[in-house]
C-alpha positions as CSV (number, residue, x, y, z in Angstrom):
1,M,29.3,-55.8,-24.0
2,K,28.8,-56.3,-20.2
3,K,31.8,-54.1,-19.2
4,R,30.7,-51.2,-21.6
5,L,27.2,-51.3,-19.7
6,W,28.9,-51.3,-16.3
7,L,31.2,-48.3,-17.6
8,G,28.3,-46.4,-18.8
9,V,26.4,-46.8,-15.5
10,L,29.6,-45.7,-13.6
11,V,29.9,-42.7,-15.6
12,V,26.3,-41.7,-15.4
13,I,26.6,-42.1,-11.4
14,I,29.7,-40.1,-11.5
15,L,28.2,-37.2,-13.5
16,G,25.3,-37.3,-11.3
17,G,27.4,-37.1,-8.2
18,I,29.3,-34.1,-9.8
19,G,26.1,-32.5,-10.6
20,G,24.4,-32.9,-7.4
21,K,27.5,-31.6,-5.3
22,R,27.6,-28.2,-7.8
23,Y,23.8,-28.1,-6.8
24,M,24.4,-28.5,-2.9
25,D,27.3,-26.0,-3.2
26,K,25.0,-23.4,-4.9
27,R,22.1,-23.8,-2.6
28,E,24.4,-23.4,0.4
29,E,25.9,-20.3,-1.3
30,D,22.3,-19.0,-1.7
31,R,21.4,-19.8,1.8
32,Q,24.4,-17.8,3.2
33,E,23.5,-14.9,0.9
34,L,20.0,-14.8,2.3
35,L,21.2,-14.8,5.8
36,E,23.5,-12.0,5.1
37,I,20.7,-9.9,3.7
38,Q,18.6,-10.6,6.7
39,K,21.4,-9.4,9.0
40,D,22.2,-6.4,6.7
41,L,18.1,-5.6,6.4
42,A,17.7,-6.0,10.4
43,N,20.7,-3.8,10.9
44,Y,19.1,-1.3,8.5
45,V,15.7,-1.4,10.1
46,Y,17.0,-1.4,13.6
47,N,19.4,1.9,13.0
48,N,17.0,3.9,10.9
49,Y,13.3,3.2,12.1
50,R,11.0,2.9,15.1
51,L,7.8,2.0,15.8
52,Y,4.9,4.2,17.1
53,T,1.3,4.0,18.2
54,T,-1.2,6.9,18.1
55,N,-3.9,8.0,20.3
56,D,-7.0,7.5,18.2
57,E,-9.2,9.7,20.4
58,E,-6.7,12.6,20.7
59,T,-6.3,12.4,16.8
60,D,-10.0,12.4,16.0
61,R,-10.4,15.6,18.1
62,F,-7.7,17.3,16.4
63,T,-9.1,16.4,13.1
64,Q,-12.6,17.4,14.3
65,E,-11.0,20.7,15.4
66,Y,-9.1,21.1,11.9
67,S,-12.0,20.4,9.9
68,N,-14.0,23.1,11.7
69,G,-11.2,25.7,11.0
70,G,-9.8,26.0,14.5
71,L,-6.5,24.8,13.7
72,T,-4.0,25.6,10.8
73,T,-2.5,22.7,8.8
74,E,1.1,23.2,10.7
75,E,-0.8,23.1,14.1
76,Y,-2.9,20.1,13.1
77,V,0.3,18.2,12.1
78,E,2.2,19.1,15.0
79,K,-0.5,18.1,17.6
80,V,-1.1,14.8,15.6
81,V,2.6,14.0,16.0
82,S,2.9,15.1,19.6
83,V,0.4,12.4,20.6
84,R,2.4,9.8,19.1
85,K,3.9,7.1,21.4
86,Y,7.3,5.8,20.0
87,I,8.7,2.4,20.7
88,D,12.1,1.1,19.8
89,I,12.8,-1.9,18.1
90,D,13.7,-4.8,19.9
91,K,13.1,-8.0,17.7
92,I,13.1,-8.7,14.0
93,E,11.7,-11.9,12.8
94,F,12.0,-12.9,9.2
95,T,8.9,-14.7,8.2
96,G,9.6,-15.8,4.4
97,Y,10.7,-14.7,1.1
98,S,9.1,-14.9,-2.6
99,I,10.3,-13.8,-6.1
100,D,7.9,-11.7,-8.0
101,P,7.3,-12.0,-11.8
102,M,10.0,-9.3,-12.4
103,N,12.7,-11.4,-10.5
104,S,12.6,-9.0,-7.5
105,L,13.2,-10.9,-4.1
106,I,10.7,-9.8,-1.5
107,I,11.3,-10.5,2.2
108,Y,8.6,-10.5,4.8
109,F,9.5,-9.7,8.4
110,T,7.8,-8.9,11.6
111,V,9.1,-6.2,14.2
112,N,8.5,-6.5,18.0
113,D,5.9,-9.2,17.3
114,V,3.3,-6.4,16.3
115,Y,4.1,-4.9,13.0
116,R,4.4,-6.7,9.7
117,E,6.3,-5.5,6.9
118,E,7.5,-6.5,3.1
119,V,10.6,-5.2,1.4
120,W,11.0,-5.5,-2.2
121,L,14.6,-5.9,-3.2
122,D,15.2,-5.1,-6.8
123,T,17.9,-2.3,-6.9
124,R,21.8,-2.9,-5.9
125,S,24.0,-0.3,-4.9
126,A,26.6,0.4,-7.7
127,E,29.2,1.1,-4.9
128,T,28.6,-1.6,-2.4
129,D,26.7,-4.2,-4.5
130,K,24.4,-4.4,-1.6
131,F,20.6,-4.2,-2.0
132,I,19.0,-0.8,-1.5
133,Y,16.2,-0.8,1.2
134,R,13.1,1.1,0.9
135,I,10.6,1.3,3.6
136,T,7.9,3.6,3.4
137,G,7.2,5.3,6.9
138,G,3.9,5.8,8.3
139,R,2.6,2.5,6.7
140,G,0.8,0.0,8.9
141,K,-2.8,-1.2,9.5
142,G,-2.5,-0.2,13.2
143,P,-2.2,0.1,15.9
144,Y,1.4,0.3,15.2
145,F,3.0,2.2,12.4
146,I,6.8,2.4,11.4
147,D,8.5,5.9,11.0
148,E,12.0,6.8,10.2
149,R,14.5,8.2,12.7
150,K,15.7,11.5,12.2
151,A,19.3,10.4,13.2
152,E,20.8,7.1,12.5
153,K,21.6,4.8,15.7
154,K,24.8,3.5,14.1
155,L,24.8,0.2,16.2
156,D,24.3,-3.2,15.3
157,I,21.7,-5.5,16.3
158,S,22.6,-8.2,18.2
159,D,21.9,-11.7,16.6
160,E,19.7,-12.7,19.8
161,Q,17.2,-10.0,18.6
162,I,17.0,-11.4,14.9
163,V,14.9,-14.7,14.2
164,Y,16.3,-15.9,11.0
165,Y,14.2,-17.5,8.4
166,T,15.9,-20.7,6.9
167,G,13.2,-21.9,4.8
168,G,12.9,-22.1,1.0
169,I,11.4,-19.1,-1.5
170,N,7.8,-19.2,-1.5
């Protein structure tokens, strides 16, 4: 009877060890996938977007002039865009992840320590099996906004410019 008890305990310990090893391997795979997603997203943002600030006083003046009928819509848009100051992306810091009720991965990040953004990853490309990123241009709470570049830079962002998030999913 004592041998059977020891054999049962030994089987439970072995099965627990195997299950724990599988769990740890899966966790490491998930961590590596999240790091790859961060690198890919950082390259996408670095190559396709830039930040800008606006001159609020000038923009208000153009808005007033447009409201009074002194500018056409095209002239107004051209003048508002002309007072933007564009800033290249130098740093991307990932600040967290979460999963929404529809099982979409949400990644939170900060650009140049001034602009916060979140990206919902819920669609994968059929060709590359990578997530399709969607960042809405012109968004932001000010004074910094994000805008899509006219031409892609086609450069890789260096690892020194990326601060990876290695914590768990919120």
